[in-house]
N, C-alpha and C positions, 0 to 999 in steps of 0.2 A: 503495498499498500503505499502511495505517493506520502510523504513527509514536509510539509509546509516550514519554511524558514522564513519568519516574519521580520522584514528589513525596516528598520529607522534609519533613514538618511538625515545627515547635518549637511546642511550648505545647497543650495540651489542654484549657483552658478554654472561655469561651462563643463565643471567635473560633476556636479551633480547631475546635469542632462546626459553626460556620457555613459553615467553608471546605472541612470533610471533606463536608459535605451535597452542596455543590457538585461536588465533585470526582466523587461518585458519582451526580451526575445529568446532568452536561455530556454525555456521549455519547449519553445517553437520547433528548435532545431537541434538541441541536446536533450538525450534520454537520460536523466540521474532521477535516482530515488528521492531526493530531496529536491526542493522546488521554491523561489523566491516568493513571496508575497509584499506586496509595497504597501506597506503596513502604515508608517508615519514618515514627514519631513518635516524637518525643523529648519526655520530661520528667522529673523529678528524681526522683520517687516511682515506683518501679520495679512496685509493684504497681498503683497507678493507671494507668501508663502502658499497662502490659500490658494492662489492661482496656478500657481506651481502644480500642488497637489491635485487640483483639479484636472489639469492638462495632462499630468505625466500617472494619473491614477491611483494615487496615494490615497488610502481610506480617511485619513485624519492628519492633522498638522499641529506643531506646538512651536513655541516663539522663544523656549526656553531649554537648552540641550539638557540642561541638568534633570528636568522634567521628564525628558524623553527617554533618558537611559536609567530611569528608574521602573519604567512602564513595564508590567508583568507580561503584555500583549506584544512585546518587542524580543527577538531572539536574538538579532545581529545590529551592529552599530556601524554604517559607513560615514567615516569620516573624510568630507569634502569641504573643509575649512582651511584658513591660512597656517601657514605652519607651525607658529609661535602657540597655537591651541589643541595640537597632536596629541601631546605628551598628556596634557591636563584630561583632554576627554577620553583618551585611552585608558587613563588608570581608573576614571570615575567608572567606564565600562566594565572593567576587571572587578571593580568591588561589586558590581551589580550582576556580575555573571554574563555579560553579553560576549557574545563571539565580535571582532574586530575586524573590519575592512578599512584599512586608512591610506589616505593619499600619499604619494610620496612628496619629499623625501620623510622619511619617519618621523625627523623630530629637528630640532635647529642645531644640533652636535650630536656628537656621539656619548659625551657623559648623559646627556638627557636619555637619548636612546637605550642605555645601557638599563635605566631605570625601568623603561618600559619593557624591554625583552625581560629581564628578571621577573616582573610581576605577569606578563604574559604568560611564562613557561612555568611560574610556580602554580599559575591557575589552572593549566591545561586546557586553557579555551583555543578553540582555533583561530587563528588569525593569519591575515593576507594583507600585503602592501600592494597596490596599484602599476606597477612597472609593466605597463601593458603591452611595448613595442615587441618583445620577445614573444608575444603570442601572434604576431603577424605569419602566415603559413611560411613565407619566404625566410625569416629571421628563426623559425624553428625549424627548419629544414637546415639554414646552415650550422644550426647548433648541433643537429642531428649527424651532417656530414663530417664533421669536425671531430664528434664522440667516437664515431666509427674508425678513426685513425686515417681515413682516407689522406689529409693533405700531408702524412708525415709529420716531421719534425717543424713547428710552428715558428717563424722567424720574425714577424713583423704582424702588428696590429694597428689599426690608424682608423680613428672616429671624428667626426665634428657634426656640430649642431647648430646652425647659423640661422639669425633672425635679424628684422631691422627695426622692430616698431618703436625703440626708446632713443633714436636719434635726434628728435626737437628738442632743445633746450626750453619750450614751454610746456612740456608734458610733467606735471606735478606727480609726487610721491605721496604713497599712503590711502588708504582707502577702500571701498570694496573693489573696485575696478584695477588699482594700481598699487595694491599690498606688496607686490613681488619687488617693488622697487623701494622698500622699506626695510631696512636690515633688522629692525625689532621685528617685524612680522616674519619675514622670510627666512632670516637667518643669514643668507648669502643671495648673492644675485644669479649668475648663467651657472655657476658651481653646483648648486643645490638645485636649481629649476630644469637645466637643460642638461648639463655633463651628467649629473646624476643618473639621466635615461642611459647615457652611452656607456657609463661605469655599469651599472646593471647586466647592460647586454653583454659587455665585454668579458664581466669575471663569469656570466654564466656559460657563454661559449668558451672562452680560452684560459680560465681557472683565476686564482687569485692574484692580484696585484698587491707586491711586496714593496715597492718605493717610488717615489714621484719626486720630479724638479719641476715647479711651476712657475709662473708669471701672471698677474692681474692687472687689468687698469681698469680704473673709474673715469671717464671721458667728460663726464658732467659734473661738477665737484658738488654743486650745490641745486637745489630744486625746490619749488614750493611744497610746503606738505599741506595735504589736504585738512588736516586737523586743527593747523594753526591759521593756516593763510599767510604763513611767512617763508621764507628761505630757509633751509636747514641743509646742513651737510649730507651728502649722499654717500654711505657708507659700504653698499654693496659691490661687487663685480661686475661691470659692465660686459668685460671678456676677459677669458682665460685660456691659456695655452699650457699644456703639460707634459713632459715627458714621463714615460712609466716603464717601469720593469715588471715583469709577470714571474710568477714561481716557475713556470715552464721554461724559463730564459728567453723569452722573446721580449722584443723590445715594442714598445707603443708611442704615438703621439696623439693628443688629443686637445681638440680647439672649438669653444665656443664662443659666440659674441651675440649682441643684440643691436650690433653697428655696420652689420654685412648688407649695405644696401642692395637690394633686388632678390634677397632671401627672405621668405616668410618662416620658413621651417625646414630648412635642408638638413635631415639627419640621416649621415651615410656611416658605413664601417667597410674596412677590407681587412683580409688575412690572406697571409703570404703564407705559403707551408713549402717544403721541400719538393711535393710533388704537386700541389694544386694549390690555385688562390681562390676566393671568395670573395664576392663584393656585393653591397646593397644600398638601397638609395630611396627612404620614404617617399621621395616624390613619384618613384616607379615601383610601388612597393609590393606588387604581386610578381616581380621579376627579381631571381637572384641571378646575379653573375657568376659565371663558372669557367676555370680556367684547368684545363688538363695537360700538364706536360708530359703525360705519357703517350699520347696519341702520335701517329707519325707527323712528321715536322711540316709536310705540306698539307697536313690537315689541322694545324696546331693554331687556337686562338681563342678569343674568349666567347663564349655562349651563352645565352639566355634561357633559364629554366623558369616557364611560367606556371607558378606553384597555385594552379586551380585545379589539378586533377585530383582524385581520388585516393591517390597513392601520397599525396603530399598531405601535411599536417593541417587538421582542423577542415581543409577546403571540402571534403567529402559529405560534411552536415551542412554544405548549402547548396548551391546551384549545380549546373550541369560543366564540365570542364572547359574551360576556356572565359568561363563568366567570372568576373572580377571580383574580389572584396575589397573593403576599405578600411580607413582607420577605426571607425567604429566597431567593427567585428573583433580586433584586439581584446576589448573589455569583456565580450561574450565569452571569449576563448579563455580568458583567466578566469571568469567567473565558472564557467563549467569547470575547470580543474579543481578550483575550490570546492564545489560541490560534488566532485567524484571524491575528494577526500573525505566528504562529511558521509557519503553512502559506504566509506571502506576507510576506516582511520588508519588501518593498519599498511595502507597501500602506500607507496612514495610520492612524496609530496611534489608536483609538478607547477608550483607557483611557487613567488617570493613571499617568503614569512617575516616577522619582524627581526629575527637573528640575521636572515640574508641581507635585508635591509640594513641591518647596523653594519655589515660588512662595507656595502656601499657608503655609508656615513662616514666610516672611518676614511675611507680615500678621500672623499671631499675633506675632511678636517685636515688631512694631511698636505693636500693641495693647496689648501688656504694658508697652512702654516708655513708650508715651503715659499708660498711667493711672500708673505711676511719676512721671511728669515734669510731669502734667496740661496736657500742651501737644499740638497737632496734630504728627503725626511722618510723614515721607514713608515709604512703602515701597518696600523695595529690590527689584528687579525680578530674577527667576530667568532 
């Protein structure tokens, strides 16, 4: 018999929409014993949260998250709030026995994340962090190819995540739409917001990162803060680039910025091994680029694998081969893996939990420390 998991969503912005879409789609395309029920959504603006509840099919709403986490008709809390509130909400969820699905990054820093991991692991409550890009079919296919050993020894990993939306000096910091520019709310800039995605994918595909050497830059030093109407120093990183060494001996280059004019969300990675190479680009997300040095020289070159066939990860749950999936499907796939683990708690977890996300947090912390000290920094392991 199917078992409902009653979801309480905190936050109704961009991430709230993506997660709500995943909850609405899961049972249509994936056969799991447990299934999500959109029980309640929480937001501070009653008019807006009520409209969101009606639009996305939530049965009720709250304006105080503290009331939501106490409700006996809620089984799991989905945290879609700014980074500075993740820890407080998560710890309250644990106190009230709620499963947790938390937006990334896990916390403001590793120290805060450690408390979250310790508490959730002591409780035994299922927990997930929404690092969604790994759940796109082409990215999961890349992971599987590397895990099979086909690439041989891996020499290089390179990744970037480029945007251009903060270039204007007139853009303020803080508030509902621009909290990512306020270090008090976000913890960091592109490192925690964008590079965290690249780091999660890299660790998942290529293993642990053991040391980093980074540089960051804040191009606009002061911005008006929406809370005061006055100019305040900007303390986030607008751009970050770092070198890294992996535990397997491979070298890496990571770059992210919000000042790359012409790029809205350029997210790529490339892996070079002794036998083969792989690369992927979010702008062409259904394709995995594949180079095999083992074929005859006159046939050798990059080929494109269109990851839409039933043999490719997740694709067979959707349409017929050749038809494409999009960004939003990654959230449904991650949710499917989480619900499969509820069906069989003894099975291998195939999604990032708090402890894995803490490992990514440690890399971000080391990157920021390296940028401050201008030295190589060893990465703490989770």
